[in-house]
C-alpha positions as CSV (number, residue, x, y, z in Angstrom):
1,M,-0.3,-0.3,0.2
2,K,3.2,2.3,0.8
3,S,4.6,1.5,-2.4
4,T,1.6,2.3,-4.2
5,L,0.8,5.7,-2.7
6,W,4.3,6.5,-3.1
7,Q,4.1,5.9,-6.9
8,R,1.1,7.4,-7.2
9,M,2.8,10.6,-5.5
10,H,5.9,10.4,-7.7
11,D,3.5,10.1,-11.3
12,A,1.5,13.2,-9.7
13,I,4.7,15.3,-9.5
14,C,6.7,13.9,-11.7
15,G,4.4,12.1,-14.7
16,Q,4.1,8.9,-15.5
17,G,6.8,6.7,-17.6
18,C,9.8,9.4,-16.6
19,D,12.6,6.7,-15.9
20,Q,13.1,5.4,-19.0
21,L,16.5,7.1,-19.8
22,V,19.5,5.0,-20.7
23,D,22.3,5.4,-18.5
24,A,24.3,7.4,-21.0
25,E,21.5,10.0,-21.7
26,Q,21.0,10.6,-17.4
27,R,24.4,11.3,-17.1
28,R,24.3,13.9,-19.8
29,L,21.4,15.1,-18.4
30,G,22.7,15.1,-14.6
31,R,25.7,17.5,-16.1
32,A,23.1,19.4,-18.0
33,F,21.7,20.1,-14.9
34,E,24.7,20.8,-12.4
35,A,25.4,23.5,-15.1
36,E,21.6,24.9,-14.8
37,E,21.7,25.1,-11.4
38,Y,25.0,27.1,-11.6
39,E,23.6,29.4,-13.8
40,G,20.4,29.8,-11.0
41,L,22.6,30.1,-8.4
42,K,24.2,33.1,-10.5
43,L,20.8,34.6,-11.1
44,A,19.8,34.1,-7.7
45,I,22.7,35.9,-6.1
46,N,22.6,38.7,-8.7
47,L,18.7,38.8,-8.0
48,R,20.0,39.1,-3.7
49,F,21.9,42.0,-4.5
50,V,19.2,43.9,-5.7
51,A,16.7,42.9,-3.2
52,L,19.4,44.0,-0.4
53,A,20.0,47.3,-2.3
54,I,16.0,47.5,-1.9
55,V,15.8,46.8,1.4
56,A,18.4,49.1,2.4
57,T,16.5,51.8,0.7
58,L,13.4,51.0,2.4
59,L,15.0,50.7,6.0
60,T,16.8,54.2,5.3
61,T,13.3,55.6,4.3
62,E,11.3,53.9,6.9
63,M,13.8,54.0,10.1
64,R,15.9,56.9,9.2
65,W,19.2,57.8,10.9
66,P,20.8,56.0,12.8
67,L,18.5,53.2,13.7
68,A,18.5,51.6,10.1
69,I,22.8,51.5,11.1
70,N,21.9,48.3,12.7
71,Y,20.9,46.3,9.9
72,Y,23.4,47.6,7.3
73,P,26.0,45.1,8.9
74,W,23.2,42.0,8.5
75,L,22.8,43.4,4.8
76,L,26.6,42.9,4.0
77,A,26.9,39.7,5.6
78,L,24.1,38.3,3.7
79,A,26.2,39.7,0.3
80,L,29.1,38.2,1.2
81,S,27.4,34.9,1.6
82,A,26.4,35.3,-1.5
83,Y,30.1,36.0,-2.7
84,I,31.2,33.1,-1.3
85,Q,28.6,31.3,-2.6
86,L,30.2,32.4,-6.1
87,L,33.7,31.7,-5.1
88,V,33.6,28.3,-3.9
89,R,30.6,27.2,-6.2
90,K,32.2,26.5,-9.7
91,P,30.5,24.4,-12.7
92,G,31.5,20.8,-12.3
93,I,32.1,21.5,-8.5
94,D,29.0,20.4,-6.4
95,R,30.0,19.1,-3.1
96,P,26.8,18.7,-0.7
97,W,27.6,20.8,2.2
98,M,27.3,23.5,-0.3
99,H,23.5,22.6,-0.2
100,W,22.9,23.3,3.3
101,L,25.2,25.1,4.9
102,F,24.6,28.6,3.2
103,P,20.8,28.3,3.7
104,F,21.5,27.8,7.4
105,I,24.3,30.6,7.5
106,D,21.8,33.3,5.5
107,M,18.9,32.6,7.7
108,A,21.0,32.7,11.0
109,F,22.1,36.6,9.9
110,I,18.7,36.7,9.4
111,G,17.2,35.3,12.5
112,A,19.5,37.4,14.1
113,A,18.9,41.0,12.3
114,I,15.2,40.5,14.0
115,A,16.0,39.1,17.3
116,L,18.6,41.4,18.9
117,P,18.1,44.9,20.0
118,N,19.1,47.7,17.8
119,P,21.8,49.4,20.0
120,F,21.4,52.7,18.2
121,D,17.8,53.1,19.4
122,P,17.6,55.0,22.5
123,N,13.9,54.3,23.0
124,P,13.6,50.5,21.8
125,L,9.9,49.3,21.6
126,P,9.0,45.5,23.4
127,P,10.8,42.9,21.8
128,P,7.5,40.9,20.6
129,M,6.9,43.9,18.4
130,M,9.5,42.5,16.3
131,L,7.5,39.2,15.5
132,S,4.2,41.0,14.6
133,F,5.9,43.2,11.7
134,D,7.0,42.0,8.4
135,T,9.7,40.9,9.3
136,V,8.6,37.3,8.6
137,L,8.2,37.9,4.7
138,Y,12.4,37.5,4.8
139,L,12.1,33.9,4.9
140,P,9.9,33.4,2.1
141,L,11.9,35.9,-0.1
142,F,15.1,33.8,0.5
143,L,13.2,30.8,-0.3
144,A,12.1,32.0,-3.6
145,L,15.6,32.8,-4.6
146,A,16.7,29.5,-3.5
147,A,14.3,28.2,-5.9
148,L,15.9,30.2,-9.2
149,G,18.5,27.6,-8.9
150,Q,16.3,24.5,-9.9
151,S,17.9,21.9,-6.7
152,A,15.3,20.7,-4.5
153,R,18.1,19.7,-2.1
154,T,18.7,23.8,-2.0
155,V,15.1,24.2,-1.5
156,F,14.5,21.9,1.0
157,F,17.5,22.7,3.2
158,T,16.7,26.7,2.3
159,T,13.0,25.7,4.0
160,L,14.3,23.7,6.7
161,A,16.5,26.5,7.5
162,A,13.9,29.8,7.6
163,M,11.3,27.0,9.9
164,I,13.9,26.8,12.8
165,T,15.3,30.3,12.0
166,W,11.5,31.5,13.3
167,A,11.0,29.1,15.5
168,V,14.4,29.9,17.9
169,V,13.7,33.8,16.9
170,T,10.4,33.5,18.6
171,V,11.2,31.5,21.6
172,S,14.4,33.5,22.4
173,I,12.1,36.5,22.2
174,A,9.5,34.7,24.5
175,I,11.9,33.9,27.0
176,R,13.0,37.8,27.6
177,P,12.2,39.4,30.9
178,G,8.5,41.1,30.6
179,V,7.4,39.1,27.8
180,D,4.0,37.2,28.5
181,T,3.3,33.9,26.6
182,M,0.0,33.3,27.9
183,L,-3.1,31.9,26.2
184,L,-6.2,33.1,25.8
185,P,-8.9,31.5,28.2
186,M,-11.0,28.9,26.3
187,N,-14.4,30.3,27.0
188,V,-14.1,33.9,25.4
189,A,-17.9,34.3,25.7
190,N,-17.7,35.7,29.2
191,I,-14.8,38.2,27.8
192,S,-15.3,41.1,26.7
193,A,-14.9,42.5,23.0
194,L,-12.4,45.3,25.1
195,D,-10.5,42.9,26.8
196,R,-10.1,40.4,24.3
197,L,-8.6,43.1,21.8
198,A,-6.4,44.6,24.3
199,F,-5.3,40.9,24.7
200,L,-4.4,40.3,21.4
201,L,-3.1,43.7,20.9
202,D,-0.7,43.6,23.7
203,P,3.1,44.3,22.8
204,W,4.8,42.5,25.3
205,R,2.6,39.5,24.5
206,V,4.1,36.5,22.4
207,S,1.8,33.7,20.6
208,Y,3.2,30.5,20.1
209,G,0.3,29.3,18.0
210,D,1.3,32.6,15.7
211,M,4.4,30.5,15.7
212,I,3.6,27.4,14.7
213,R,1.0,28.8,12.0
214,R,3.9,30.9,10.7
215,I,6.4,27.6,10.4
216,V,3.7,25.7,9.0
217,L,2.8,28.2,6.3
218,I,7.1,28.4,5.7
219,G,7.1,24.7,5.0
220,L,4.1,25.1,2.6
221,I,5.8,27.5,0.7
222,G,9.0,25.4,1.0
223,V,7.3,22.4,-0.2
224,I,5.4,23.6,-3.3
225,L,8.8,25.7,-4.7
226,M,10.4,21.7,-4.2
227,V,7.4,20.0,-5.8
228,A,8.0,22.8,-8.5
229,A,11.7,22.4,-9.0
230,V,11.8,18.5,-9.1
231,R,8.5,18.6,-11.4
232,A,10.5,21.2,-13.8
233,R,13.3,18.5,-14.0
234,H,11.1,15.3,-14.8
235,L,9.3,17.1,-17.3
236,V,12.8,18.0,-19.1
237,A,13.9,14.3,-18.9
238,R,9.6,13.4,-20.5
239,Q,10.5,15.6,-22.7
240,I,13.9,14.1,-24.0
241,E,12.8,10.7,-23.5
242,S,9.5,12.0,-25.8
243,E,12.0,13.4,-28.6
244,R,14.3,10.6,-28.3
245,G,11.4,7.5,-28.8
246,R,10.0,10.1,-32.0
247,R,13.6,10.4,-33.7
248,N,13.7,6.4,-33.3
249,L,10.2,6.0,-34.7
250,A,11.2,8.6,-37.9
251,R,14.5,6.4,-38.7
252,H,12.1,3.8,-39.6
253,F,8.4,5.9,-40.6
254,S,8.1,8.9,-41.9
255,P,7.0,12.0,-39.2
256,H,3.1,11.8,-39.8
257,I,3.5,8.0,-39.1
258,A,5.7,8.4,-36.2
259,E,3.3,10.8,-34.6
260,E,0.4,8.5,-35.3
261,L,2.6,5.7,-33.8
262,Q,3.1,7.6,-30.6
263,R,-0.4,8.2,-29.6
264,M,-1.1,4.6,-30.1
265,D,-1.6,2.4,-26.7
266,D,-1.8,-1.0,-29.0
267,P,0.9,-1.0,-31.4
268,L,-0.9,-3.6,-33.5
269,G,-4.4,-1.9,-33.3
270,A,-5.7,1.0,-34.9
271,V,-6.5,-0.2,-38.3
272,S,-8.0,2.3,-40.5
273,Q,-9.6,2.6,-44.3
274,L,-9.6,5.8,-46.2
275,D,-9.2,7.4,-49.9
276,A,-5.5,8.7,-50.8
277,A,-3.0,9.1,-53.4
278,V,-0.1,6.5,-53.8
279,L,3.2,7.3,-55.3
280,F,5.7,4.9,-56.3
281,A,9.3,6.4,-58.1
282,D,11.6,4.4,-59.6
283,L,15.0,4.9,-61.3
284,V,15.2,3.4,-65.0
285,G,17.8,0.6,-65.3
286,F,19.7,1.0,-62.3
287,T,20.8,-2.3,-61.9
288,R,22.4,-2.0,-65.6
289,L,24.2,1.6,-64.2
290,S,25.1,0.2,-60.9
291,D,27.1,-2.7,-62.7
292,D,29.5,0.1,-63.8
293,M,30.2,1.5,-60.0
294,S,31.9,0.3,-56.9
295,P,29.8,-0.5,-54.2
296,A,30.8,2.6,-52.3
297,Q,29.5,4.9,-55.6
298,T,26.5,2.8,-55.6
299,I,25.2,3.6,-51.8
300,A,26.2,7.3,-52.6
301,L,24.0,7.5,-55.6
302,L,21.0,5.9,-53.8
303,R,21.7,8.0,-51.0
304,E,21.4,11.2,-53.0
305,V,18.6,9.9,-55.2
306,H,16.5,8.9,-51.9
307,R,17.6,12.3,-50.2
308,R,16.0,13.9,-53.2
309,L,12.7,12.1,-53.7
310,A,12.5,12.2,-49.9
311,H,12.5,15.7,-49.9
312,A,10.2,16.3,-52.8
313,V,7.3,14.3,-50.4
314,A,8.0,16.4,-47.5
315,E,7.5,19.3,-49.3
316,Q,3.8,18.4,-50.3
317,Q,3.3,17.2,-46.6
318,G,3.1,13.3,-47.8
319,T,4.0,10.3,-46.4
320,L,7.1,8.6,-47.3
321,D,6.2,4.7,-46.6
322,K,9.4,3.1,-47.3
323,Y,12.5,2.9,-49.9
324,L,12.6,0.4,-52.5
325,G,15.9,-0.5,-53.7
326,D,16.5,2.6,-56.0
327,G,12.7,4.3,-55.4
328,I,10.6,5.0,-53.0
329,M,6.8,4.6,-52.0
330,A,5.1,7.2,-51.0
331,S,1.2,8.5,-50.2
332,F,-0.6,11.2,-49.5
333,G,-3.4,11.7,-47.3
334,T,-2.5,9.4,-45.1
335,P,-2.5,8.7,-42.1
336,R,-5.7,11.2,-42.1
337,A,-7.5,12.5,-45.1
338,G,-6.9,15.8,-46.8
339,L,-8.5,18.3,-48.8
340,R,-5.6,18.4,-51.5
341,D,-4.2,15.0,-51.5
342,A,-4.3,14.6,-55.4
343,S,-2.7,18.3,-56.3
344,S,0.0,17.5,-53.6
345,A,1.1,14.1,-55.1
346,L,1.0,15.4,-58.6
347,L,3.4,18.3,-57.4
348,A,5.5,15.8,-56.1
349,A,5.9,13.9,-58.7
350,R,7.0,16.7,-60.9
351,A,9.5,18.1,-58.0
352,M,10.9,14.7,-58.4
353,H,11.9,14.8,-62.2
354,Q,13.1,18.1,-61.8
355,A,15.3,17.0,-58.5
356,I,16.8,14.3,-61.1
357,E,17.5,16.8,-63.9
358,Q,19.0,19.1,-61.4
359,L,21.0,16.0,-60.4
360,N,21.8,14.7,-64.5
361,R,23.3,18.5,-64.6
362,Q,25.9,18.2,-61.8
363,R,26.5,14.5,-63.4
364,A,27.0,15.3,-66.7
365,P,30.2,17.4,-66.7
366,L,31.7,14.4,-64.9
367,R,30.7,12.1,-68.0
368,Q,28.6,10.1,-66.0
369,P,25.0,8.5,-67.4
370,A,21.6,10.8,-66.6
371,L,19.8,9.1,-64.6
372,Q,16.1,8.7,-65.4
373,L,12.9,8.9,-63.1
374,A,9.8,6.7,-63.9
375,V,6.9,7.7,-61.3
376,G,2.9,6.0,-60.7
377,L,-0.1,7.6,-59.9
378,H,-2.9,5.9,-58.5
379,F,-5.9,7.3,-56.4
380,G,-8.2,5.1,-54.4
381,P,-9.6,3.1,-51.4
382,L,-6.7,2.2,-48.5
383,T,-6.2,0.0,-45.5
384,L,-3.7,1.4,-42.8
385,G,-2.7,-0.5,-40.0
386,N,0.5,-2.3,-38.1
387,I,1.3,-5.7,-39.2
388,G,3.8,-7.8,-37.6
389,D,4.0,-9.1,-34.2
390,E,4.9,-7.3,-30.5
391,H,8.6,-7.5,-31.5
392,R,8.6,-6.3,-35.0
393,V,6.0,-3.6,-36.3
394,E,5.2,-2.5,-39.8
395,Y,2.9,0.3,-40.6
396,A,1.4,-0.8,-43.7
397,L,-0.5,0.1,-46.2
398,V,-2.6,-2.8,-48.0
399,G,-5.1,-2.5,-51.2
400,E,-5.8,-2.8,-54.7
401,T,-4.4,0.9,-54.8
402,V,-1.4,0.3,-53.7
403,N,-0.9,-2.5,-56.4
404,V,-2.2,-0.3,-59.5
405,A,0.2,2.3,-58.6
406,H,3.0,0.0,-58.7
407,R,1.6,-0.8,-62.0
408,L,1.3,2.4,-63.6
409,E,5.2,3.0,-62.5
410,Q,6.2,0.1,-64.2
411,M,4.0,0.8,-67.3
412,T,6.2,3.8,-68.0
413,R,8.7,1.4,-69.2
414,N,7.0,0.1,-72.4
415,V,5.5,3.2,-73.1
416,G,8.5,5.7,-72.7
417,A,7.0,7.8,-70.7
418,S,8.3,8.8,-67.5
419,L,5.1,9.6,-65.1
420,C,2.1,7.1,-65.6
421,I,-1.3,8.6,-63.8
422,S,-4.8,6.9,-63.6
423,E,-8.0,7.8,-64.3
424,A,-9.5,7.6,-60.8
425,F,-6.3,10.2,-59.9
426,V,-7.5,12.3,-62.9
427,E,-10.7,12.4,-61.2
428,R,-10.2,13.4,-57.9
429,L,-7.9,16.0,-59.3
430,K,-10.5,17.4,-61.4
431,H,-12.9,17.4,-58.2
432,E,-9.7,19.3,-56.2
433,T,-9.3,21.6,-59.1
434,R,-13.0,22.2,-59.6
435,G,-13.0,20.8,-63.3
436,D,-9.8,22.8,-64.1
437,L,-7.5,20.2,-65.9
438,A,-4.6,22.6,-66.4
439,P,-2.3,20.4,-64.4
440,L,-2.3,18.0,-66.9
441,R,-2.3,19.8,-69.9
442,D,1.2,18.6,-70.8
443,L,0.0,14.8,-70.6
444,T,-1.3,12.3,-72.7
445,E,-4.9,10.2,-72.3
446,M,-4.3,7.0,-73.5
447,R,-6.9,4.4,-74.4
448,P,-8.1,2.3,-71.9
449,Q,-4.9,-0.1,-71.1
450,A,-4.8,-3.3,-69.9
451,I,-3.2,-3.3,-66.2
452,R,-2.0,-6.4,-64.6
453,G,-4.4,-7.7,-62.2
454,L,-7.4,-5.7,-63.1
455,R,-9.9,-7.4,-64.9
456,E,-11.2,-4.4,-66.9
457,R,-8.9,-1.6,-69.1
458,M,-7.9,1.8,-67.1
459,V,-7.6,5.2,-69.1
460,V,-4.1,6.2,-68.4
461,W,-2.7,9.9,-68.8
462,M,1.0,9.5,-69.5
463,L,4.0,12.0,-69.6
464,P,6.4,11.3,-72.7
465,R,9.8,10.9,-71.6
466,D,11.3,12.2,-74.8
467,G,8.0,14.2,-76.2
468,A,7.7,11.4,-78.4
469,A,3.9,9.8,-79.4
470,L,3.2,7.4,-76.9
471,P,1.1,4.0,-78.2
472,G,-2.3,3.5,-78.3
473,A,-2.5,7.4,-78.0
474,P,-5.4,9.0,-80.3
475,A,-4.1,11.2,-82.7
476,P,-4.2,14.8,-82.5
477,E,-6.8,16.8,-83.9
478,A,-5.8,19.3,-86.7
479,G,-5.2,22.7,-85.5
480,S,-4.8,21.7,-82.2
481,T,-2.4,23.2,-80.0
482,P,0.9,21.7,-79.5
483,Q,1.7,20.7,-75.7
484,P,3.6,23.0,-73.7
485,E,7.4,21.9,-72.6
486,T,7.3,23.0,-69.2
487,P,5.2,21.4,-66.6
488,P,2.2,23.5,-65.4
489,T,1.6,24.4,-62.3
490,I,-1.4,23.2,-60.0
491,H,-3.3,26.3,-58.2
């Protein structure tokens, strides 16, 4: 029961799942926190100097000369204590005694300034009145300064020192001659209001109840500041852990899929169906081309091609599903459908061709053969889900839409095209562009083609690789406008 209660308290303060960082990351995080503690200490000390200067000004203004002279040495002592902390604490130097010694020294100075009589006051007030002023507020002020160091240990010892200091100050004043510590009678009904008021406002009276109440409040403030410091550290650790998990997922999945997987409680659950665009892109004749290259050159070229193709997909907010040797498979509208998925897919395909043309211009001076890219696009229903088992999971897209897109990419070899898109993709593009076919004006509409795996023929639109007429294309009408050489834009 105790362990369960402690775990619940830990999770409430720190959050659940905060202890998954590996040892190396924990060590790096520990060093980062130590450096941050030192920076926080410098900030707290600088603010202490400012606060002490303000307090000195207030004391001089309110108490006037020479009564304020009594407090200047204590303010200087607090400033000197801060300066010594800067000299002792350095980055990488963190000894346990530093976290408790200086808080007790500071609180001792504050307690002495409150409890000791003022030698410059010829007509001193009753000592208990020093407890009824706002002197207790100086203790939480130093608690707040300690919290800037983001060290729960320092806040804890500062809280403990403040509680002990106020108790010692109260008791030291209560035992002085003439000080009354009697309690108000329990039966106050028979006491007149004036008598009660006189008792409560008696300048020679010390209330241990007030002392306990203020000590409890100081402790509560300290606990809250400690919880804030601990929670801040664990929030940083959780963020690092989450970012590490996201980076690991991003190595195997596209950013969209990685975010979706992070939200899943069951890695083998969550199956969805939607309509999306699927793109296959592949280098034509790469196997023959790689025969004349060394293994290192082959891998270097593949990395460069993959980088350019993946960049084109990412620019259009697509999902890079997988690398396929010298090509890729991408989808647009997964894991969540958008309003312009077909338009984005077509823009990505054109960006891929432009990227390969740019790469060819870089290869030409080196007398390296030009690369040719084939792209197939189809739009239709997809099933999305994780396949595999609890040891290895792969986020997969399945369905006839994937197969048709792959067949269209393969068809480009037979017809001498660089891009093949299906009639279903064109219909979706019409819907997105409100019937505007300007994005397709440099493509040729083919007669219905046989697609392997499909019973019925399909109308296919193709972009000629070299501008030649494609097999099966209808003859252009007389007086028709020639196809533009530059690819159109999608509005």
